[in-house]
Phi, psi and omega in degrees: 000321179298320183292325179292316179296318179294324178296316179297320179296319179294317181294316181293326179292325182276338186272147178287141182295333178289325177294316179298316179298319178296318179296316179298317178300315180295319179297314179296317183294316188264341187233348183237136176107189183275342185249053182271171177298323180297316178294321180300313179295322178295317178296320178297320178295317179296319179298317179298316179297318180293324177294324176295318178298319179299317179298318179297315182292326177294320177296316179296320179297317179297319179296318179293323177296320178297316179296320180296315177298321178296318180292325179289328187266335187238118181290327178297316180292327177294317179295315180299318179298315181296320180294317183286314188281315187249009176055040179279152180228162172278158178302133178091353179271151174250145183242128177244119180262122180249122180245000000 
């Protein structure tokens, strides 16, 4: 333990106080606190994941808009959608649900 302390005293005596201050500043900046390099990389990863989700939802929104326009413009597709989704029938028809 004595040898470590004496070594530190020798190093500190030979080193410039500005270098020590700079090293302490860098350690605090990059490794201590809420704004560390580790947090920065984690935030970048989260942003990337959220941007991917946004792209998926935009694609889904475009597809849903296309389907909505198709249903608004074409009565046959509207009828087919109602029959498939809500099991609607024409008068006099019988419906058999197979699961």
